[in-house]
C-alpha positions as CSV (number, residue, x, y, z in Angstrom):
1,M,24.4,-18.3,-10.1
2,T,24.5,-14.6,-9.1
3,S,24.2,-13.6,-5.5
4,D,20.8,-12.1,-6.4
5,T,19.6,-15.4,-7.9
6,Q,20.8,-17.3,-4.9
7,A,19.0,-14.9,-2.6
8,E,15.8,-15.2,-4.6
9,A,16.1,-19.0,-4.6
10,G,15.8,-19.0,-0.8
11,T,12.5,-17.1,-1.0
12,P,9.0,-18.5,-1.9
13,E,9.3,-17.0,-5.4
14,G,12.5,-19.0,-6.0
15,Q,10.6,-22.3,-5.6
16,G,8.7,-21.9,-8.8
17,P,4.9,-21.9,-9.3
18,V,2.5,-24.3,-7.7
19,E,1.5,-26.9,-10.3
20,I,-2.2,-27.8,-10.9
21,S,-4.1,-29.9,-13.3
22,P,-6.3,-28.5,-16.1
23,E,-9.4,-29.9,-14.3
24,L,-8.5,-28.0,-11.1
25,A,-7.8,-24.8,-13.1
26,D,-11.3,-25.0,-14.5
27,K,-12.7,-25.4,-11.0
28,L,-10.8,-22.3,-9.8
29,E,-12.1,-20.3,-12.8
30,E,-15.7,-21.4,-12.1
31,K,-15.3,-20.4,-8.5
32,R,-13.9,-17.0,-9.4
33,K,-16.9,-16.4,-11.8
34,D,-19.3,-17.2,-9.0
35,L,-17.6,-14.9,-6.6
36,F,-17.3,-12.0,-9.1
37,E,-21.1,-12.3,-9.7
38,K,-21.8,-12.5,-5.9
39,F,-19.8,-9.5,-5.1
40,E,-20.4,-7.6,-8.3
41,I,-16.7,-7.4,-9.2
42,R,-15.9,-6.7,-12.8
43,D,-13.3,-8.9,-14.5
44,E,-13.3,-7.4,-18.0
45,F,-12.8,-3.8,-19.0
46,P,-15.3,-2.2,-21.5
47,Q,-13.7,-1.7,-24.9
48,E,-14.0,2.1,-24.8
49,V,-12.0,2.1,-21.5
50,L,-9.3,0.0,-23.1
51,T,-9.1,2.1,-26.2
52,E,-8.9,5.3,-24.2
53,A,-6.1,3.8,-22.0
54,E,-4.1,2.7,-25.1
55,K,-4.4,6.1,-26.6
56,R,-3.1,7.7,-23.4
57,T,0.1,5.7,-23.7
58,E,1.1,7.0,-27.1
59,D,3.9,9.6,-27.6
60,I,4.5,9.6,-23.9
61,Q,8.1,10.8,-24.0
62,Q,7.1,13.8,-26.0
63,E,4.3,14.6,-23.6
64,I,6.6,14.3,-20.6
65,Q,9.1,16.6,-22.3
66,D,6.3,19.1,-22.8
67,E,5.5,18.9,-19.1
68,V,9.0,19.5,-17.7
69,D,8.8,23.3,-17.7
70,E,5.5,23.2,-15.7
71,R,6.8,20.9,-13.0
72,E,9.7,20.5,-10.5
73,D,12.4,18.7,-12.4
74,L,13.8,16.1,-10.0
75,R,15.4,13.8,-12.7
76,E,18.9,14.3,-11.3
77,M,17.8,13.4,-7.7
78,T,18.8,9.8,-6.6
79,T,15.5,7.9,-6.6
80,W,14.5,4.3,-6.4
81,T,11.5,1.9,-6.0
82,T,11.1,-1.1,-3.8
83,D,8.4,-3.7,-4.5
84,P,7.7,-7.4,-4.4
85,V,9.5,-9.5,-6.9
86,D,6.3,-10.1,-9.0
87,A,5.1,-6.5,-8.9
88,Q,3.7,-5.3,-12.3
89,D,3.5,-1.6,-11.6
90,F,5.7,0.6,-9.4
91,D,3.6,3.5,-8.2
92,D,5.9,4.9,-5.4
93,A,9.5,5.9,-5.3
94,L,11.8,7.4,-2.5
95,S,14.5,9.9,-2.2
96,I,16.2,10.9,1.1
97,E,18.8,13.3,2.5
98,E,20.2,13.9,6.0
99,R,21.0,17.5,6.7
100,D,22.5,19.1,9.9
101,D,19.2,19.5,11.7
102,E,16.7,17.7,9.6
103,Y,15.8,14.7,7.4
104,V,14.3,15.4,4.0
105,L,12.1,12.6,2.7
106,W,10.6,12.7,-0.8
107,V,7.8,10.2,-1.6
108,H,7.1,10.3,-5.3
109,I,3.8,8.8,-6.4
110,A,2.8,8.1,-10.0
111,D,0.8,11.0,-11.3
112,V,-2.2,9.0,-12.3
113,T,-4.6,11.9,-12.5
114,H,-2.6,13.4,-15.3
115,Y,-4.0,10.5,-17.4
116,V,-7.2,9.6,-15.5
117,N,-9.5,12.6,-14.7
118,P,-13.3,13.0,-14.2
119,E,-13.8,13.6,-17.9
120,T,-12.4,10.1,-18.9
121,N,-14.0,6.7,-19.2
122,M,-11.2,5.4,-17.1
123,W,-12.3,7.5,-14.2
124,E,-15.9,6.2,-14.4
125,E,-14.6,2.7,-14.5
126,A,-12.3,3.3,-11.5
127,V,-15.3,4.6,-9.6
128,E,-17.2,1.5,-10.6
129,R,-14.4,-0.9,-9.5
130,A,-13.2,1.3,-6.5
131,N,-10.1,-0.8,-6.0
132,T,-7.8,-3.5,-7.4
133,V,-8.9,-7.0,-6.1
134,Y,-6.0,-9.3,-5.3
135,L,-6.8,-13.0,-5.2
136,P,-3.9,-15.5,-4.9
137,A,-2.4,-15.7,-8.5
138,Y,-5.3,-13.6,-10.0
139,T,-5.8,-9.8,-10.0
140,M,-8.7,-7.6,-11.1
141,H,-7.2,-4.2,-11.7
142,M,-8.9,-0.9,-11.0
143,L,-7.2,0.8,-13.9
144,P,-6.4,-0.8,-17.3
145,P,-3.0,-2.6,-16.9
146,V,-1.9,-1.1,-20.2
147,L,-1.8,2.3,-18.5
148,A,-0.9,1.2,-15.0
149,E,2.1,-0.9,-16.1
150,T,3.5,1.7,-18.6
151,V,3.2,5.5,-18.2
152,C,2.0,5.2,-14.5
153,S,4.8,2.8,-13.5
154,L,7.9,4.5,-12.2
155,V,10.3,2.2,-14.1
156,P,14.0,2.8,-13.8
157,N,15.9,5.0,-16.3
158,E,12.8,6.5,-17.8
159,D,11.4,10.0,-17.2
160,R,8.0,9.8,-15.4
161,L,5.4,12.2,-14.2
162,A,4.9,12.1,-10.4
163,H,3.1,13.8,-7.6
164,T,5.8,14.4,-5.0
165,V,5.4,14.8,-1.2
166,E,8.5,16.6,0.2
167,M,8.7,16.4,3.9
168,H,11.3,18.2,6.1
169,L,11.4,16.3,9.4
170,D,12.8,17.6,12.7
171,K,15.7,15.3,13.7
172,E,14.7,15.2,17.4
173,N,10.9,14.5,17.2
174,L,10.5,13.6,13.5
175,G,7.7,16.2,13.3
176,Y,6.9,18.0,10.0
177,E,8.9,21.2,9.8
178,N,7.6,21.8,6.3
179,I,5.4,19.8,3.8
180,E,5.3,20.6,0.1
181,I,3.2,18.7,-2.4
182,Y,3.8,19.3,-6.1
183,K,3.8,17.8,-9.6
184,S,7.2,16.7,-10.7
185,V,9.2,14.7,-13.3
186,I,11.5,12.0,-11.9
187,N,13.8,9.4,-13.3
188,S,14.2,6.3,-11.0
189,D,17.8,5.0,-10.7
190,E,16.8,1.4,-9.9
191,R,14.0,-1.0,-9.2
192,L,14.7,-3.0,-6.1
193,T,12.9,-6.1,-4.8
194,Y,12.4,-6.3,-1.1
195,T,15.1,-9.0,-0.9
196,Q,17.6,-6.8,-2.8
197,A,16.8,-3.7,-0.7
198,E,17.3,-5.7,2.5
199,R,20.8,-6.7,1.3
200,R,21.7,-3.1,0.1
201,I,21.4,-1.9,3.7
202,D,24.3,-4.1,4.7
203,D,26.4,-4.2,1.5
204,E,28.7,-1.1,1.7
205,D,29.9,-1.5,-1.8
206,A,26.5,-1.7,-3.4
207,D,24.7,1.1,-5.3
208,L,22.1,2.8,-3.1
209,H,23.6,1.4,0.1
210,E,23.9,4.8,1.8
211,E,20.3,5.7,0.8
212,N,18.8,2.5,1.9
213,K,20.8,2.5,5.2
214,L,19.6,6.1,5.9
215,A,16.0,5.3,4.9
216,F,16.0,2.4,7.3
217,E,17.5,4.5,10.1
218,L,14.7,7.0,9.7
219,A,12.0,4.4,9.2
220,D,13.1,2.5,12.3
221,K,12.9,5.8,14.4
222,M,9.4,6.5,12.9
223,H,8.3,3.0,13.7
224,E,9.5,3.1,17.3
225,Q,7.9,6.6,17.8
226,R,4.6,5.4,16.4
227,K,4.6,2.5,18.8
228,E,5.4,4.7,21.8
229,E,2.6,7.0,20.8
230,G,0.1,4.2,20.8
231,S,0.0,2.9,17.2
232,L,-1.1,-0.7,17.0
233,V,1.6,-2.8,15.2
234,L,-0.1,-6.2,14.4
235,N,2.9,-7.4,12.3
236,P,6.0,-6.9,14.4
237,R,8.2,-9.3,12.4
238,R,8.7,-7.1,9.3
239,D,12.1,-7.1,7.7
240,R,13.9,-3.8,7.3
241,A,13.0,-3.2,3.6
242,H,9.2,-3.6,4.4
243,T,9.6,-1.3,7.4
244,I,11.1,1.4,5.1
245,I,8.2,1.4,2.7
246,E,5.5,1.0,5.3
247,E,6.7,3.9,7.5
248,C,7.6,6.3,4.6
249,M,4.1,5.7,3.0
250,L,2.4,6.3,6.4
251,K,4.4,9.5,6.8
252,A,3.4,10.7,3.3
253,N,-0.3,9.8,3.7
254,K,-0.4,11.6,7.0
255,A,1.4,14.7,5.6
256,V,-1.1,15.0,2.7
257,T,-4.2,14.6,4.8
258,H,-2.8,17.1,7.4
259,T,-2.2,19.6,4.6
260,L,-5.7,19.1,3.3
261,M,-7.4,19.4,6.7
262,W,-5.3,22.0,8.5
263,D,-3.8,24.2,5.7
264,R,-6.6,24.1,3.2
265,G,-9.7,23.0,5.3
266,V,-11.1,21.0,2.5
267,E,-13.1,17.8,2.4
268,A,-11.3,14.8,1.1
269,M,-11.5,11.0,1.4
270,Y,-10.3,10.6,5.0
271,R,-9.8,7.1,6.6
272,V,-11.7,6.9,9.8
273,H,-11.3,3.9,12.1
274,P,-13.5,3.7,15.2
275,Q,-12.3,2.0,18.4
276,P,-13.7,-1.2,19.9
277,S,-15.7,-0.8,23.1
278,P,-13.7,-1.3,26.4
279,D,-15.6,-4.7,26.8
280,E,-14.6,-5.8,23.3
281,W,-11.0,-4.9,24.0
282,G,-11.2,-6.8,27.3
283,E,-12.5,-9.9,25.5
284,A,-9.7,-9.7,23.0
285,L,-7.0,-9.3,25.7
286,Q,-8.5,-12.2,27.7
287,E,-8.5,-14.5,24.6
288,I,-4.8,-13.6,24.0
289,Q,-3.9,-14.1,27.7
290,D,-5.4,-17.6,27.5
291,L,-3.2,-18.7,24.6
292,N,-0.5,-21.2,25.4
293,G,2.9,-19.6,26.0
294,V,1.5,-16.0,25.8
295,S,1.3,-13.4,28.5
296,V,-0.1,-9.9,28.3
297,P,2.2,-7.6,30.5
298,G,0.2,-6.5,33.5
299,S,1.4,-2.9,33.2
300,K,-0.1,-2.6,29.7
301,W,-3.7,-3.7,30.2
302,D,-4.9,-0.1,30.5
303,D,-3.8,0.7,26.9
304,P,-5.0,-2.3,24.7
305,R,-2.9,-1.2,21.7
306,Q,0.3,-1.1,23.8
307,A,-0.7,-4.4,25.4
308,V,-1.1,-6.1,22.0
309,N,2.2,-4.6,20.7
310,A,4.2,-5.8,23.8
311,T,2.5,-9.3,23.7
312,L,3.2,-9.8,20.0
313,E,6.9,-9.0,20.5
314,E,7.4,-11.5,23.3
315,S,5.1,-14.3,21.9
316,P,6.2,-17.4,20.1
317,D,5.8,-17.2,16.3
318,R,3.2,-20.0,16.2
319,Q,0.8,-17.8,18.2
320,L,1.1,-14.7,16.0
321,D,-1.9,-15.5,13.8
322,K,-4.1,-16.3,16.8
323,I,-3.2,-13.0,18.6
324,Q,-3.8,-11.0,15.3
325,W,-7.2,-12.8,14.9
326,A,-8.3,-12.0,18.4
327,V,-7.7,-8.3,17.7
328,M,-9.2,-8.3,14.2
329,K,-12.4,-9.9,15.5
330,V,-13.2,-6.9,17.8
331,M,-12.0,-4.2,15.4
332,P,-14.7,-2.1,13.7
333,R,-14.2,-1.7,10.0
334,A,-12.3,1.4,8.9
335,R,-14.4,3.6,6.4
336,Y,-13.7,6.4,4.1
337,M,-15.4,9.6,5.3
338,N,-15.5,13.2,3.9
339,D,-14.6,14.4,7.4
340,P,-11.7,13.0,9.5
341,F,-13.5,13.4,12.8
342,G,-13.0,10.3,15.0
343,G,-9.4,9.7,13.7
344,H,-7.8,6.4,13.0
345,H,-7.9,4.2,16.2
346,A,-5.4,1.5,15.1
347,L,-2.8,3.9,13.9
348,N,-3.6,6.4,16.7
349,F,-3.6,9.3,14.2
350,E,-6.1,12.2,14.6
351,I,-6.2,12.6,10.9
352,Y,-5.4,10.0,8.2
353,G,-6.2,9.3,4.6
354,H,-4.7,7.5,1.6
355,F,-2.6,9.1,-1.2
356,T,0.3,6.7,-2.0
357,S,-1.6,4.1,-4.2
358,P,-3.7,5.8,-6.8
359,I,-3.2,2.9,-9.3
360,R,-5.1,0.5,-7.0
361,R,-7.3,2.6,-4.7
362,L,-10.1,5.0,-5.6
363,S,-9.6,7.0,-2.4
364,D,-6.0,7.8,-3.4
365,L,-7.0,8.7,-7.0
366,I,-9.6,11.2,-5.7
367,N,-7.3,12.7,-3.1
368,H,-4.7,13.3,-5.8
369,W,-7.4,15.1,-7.8
370,I,-8.4,17.2,-4.7
371,V,-4.7,18.1,-3.8
372,Y,-4.1,19.2,-7.4
373,T,-7.2,21.1,-8.2
374,N,-8.4,22.0,-4.7
375,D,-11.8,21.0,-6.1
376,V,-13.9,18.5,-4.2
377,P,-16.1,16.2,-6.3
378,E,-19.8,17.0,-5.7
379,D,-20.6,13.4,-4.9
380,L,-17.7,12.9,-2.4
381,V,-19.9,11.3,0.3
382,A,-21.3,8.8,-2.2
383,L,-17.7,8.1,-3.4
384,C,-16.6,7.5,0.2
385,D,-19.4,5.0,0.7
386,R,-18.6,3.3,-2.7
387,A,-14.9,2.9,-1.8
388,S,-15.7,1.5,1.7
389,D,-18.3,-0.9,0.4
390,K,-16.2,-2.2,-2.5
391,Q,-13.3,-2.7,-0.2
392,A,-15.5,-4.9,2.1
393,D,-16.6,-6.8,-1.0
394,A,-13.0,-7.3,-2.1
395,E,-11.9,-8.6,1.3
396,A,-14.9,-11.0,1.5
397,C,-14.2,-12.3,-2.0
398,E,-10.5,-12.9,-1.2
399,R,-11.4,-14.7,2.1
400,E,-13.9,-17.0,0.3
401,Y,-11.5,-17.7,-2.5
402,K,-8.7,-18.6,-0.1
403,Q,-11.1,-20.9,1.7
404,F,-11.9,-22.6,-1.5
405,L,-8.2,-23.1,-2.4
406,E,-7.7,-24.8,1.0
407,E,-10.8,-27.0,0.3
408,V,-9.4,-28.2,-3.0
409,G,-6.0,-29.0,-1.3
410,L,-4.0,-25.9,-2.3
411,D,-2.0,-23.8,0.2
412,A,-3.4,-20.3,-0.4
413,A,-0.2,-18.6,0.9
414,A,2.0,-20.7,-1.4
415,V,-0.3,-19.9,-4.4
416,N,-0.2,-16.2,-3.4
417,N,3.6,-16.1,-3.2
418,R,4.5,-18.4,-6.1
419,G,1.7,-18.3,-8.6
420,L,0.1,-21.2,-10.4
421,E,1.1,-23.2,-13.5
422,V,-1.3,-25.6,-15.3
423,V,0.4,-28.9,-16.0
424,E,-1.0,-31.7,-18.2
425,E,-1.2,-35.0,-16.3
């Protein structure tokens, strides 16, 4: 048993799939069909979309070769991906360097719009779906998997087309000294799971140890700074590998939308999150204060986000869900808007939007297109509404499906982490 295998055995994935009977499998399928109908979620791709996707995956190496001269060639740069063990597509990769007076962070995102543009059937279908819907052990993709899992997946040791966000960050305040966004060709050195990345930070003899250690040092600083500046951190118990990915993606998303708004002054799909009223925040904090073993620090009541952060860090694990739920109940829904006015309350960012997941979110796909062409779709407002509404549908669908799993005696979290296997009685 390798050390990797042992480490995975201690994780949910290592326990093997949750076993169910054929009868229960039929019930789950029936429930999914009902939910897809109720929320107008498409489970099958039209044939012309699949055919087009398959065509776009032919002769890829030659196409990438032809593109090299038109792009930044970053194939020699040390680059890696970090994803869950069961991830099917790897749409973001990292590179990092520490220099005398700055950190340089590169976030490479799969260049989906090279293959999917407004002239294609796949684009139309992506607008129709607006996002990938993740149910425990069942996924409805926004883009055909044949495309997402091949040419758009930043697999190791293969040349891939990417959209790179290069950020030069001041060592003292981590502010952007310079942001460049450009098309590139990369070649990822390794695909890490979160478990592996976590261990690389400590293992001095392992490949990518220095890079992961440095990435965590930077991510940890960004995380602490974000909290100090008033960002709400509802999940304080993240491991180091998740912290790296979360903070680097936030930094890249923020860099792109700042560039769109301040440097170019263009409309895009911004993420706007209104704040709860003072009374709603008061109710949430009182509900949290009344929980057993939980105390909201008196000095923090004036800033509810800081109050929640401080409380979560000191509270017993068993109360984590209840604290999170008290906050979620009073939070208005975030929406996509063509104007960033109003900012993102939970993150405490004046301007924010999505760029790092164009395989699974329409907003990111459209922002890639706007960044590349500087051309805003005429129906941008309608697209913002579509993405917002379909995200709400996806979340409601997921909630109802999880509830159903519990009703039929399945642990939704276990199914989510381990998958399902149908076993004859």
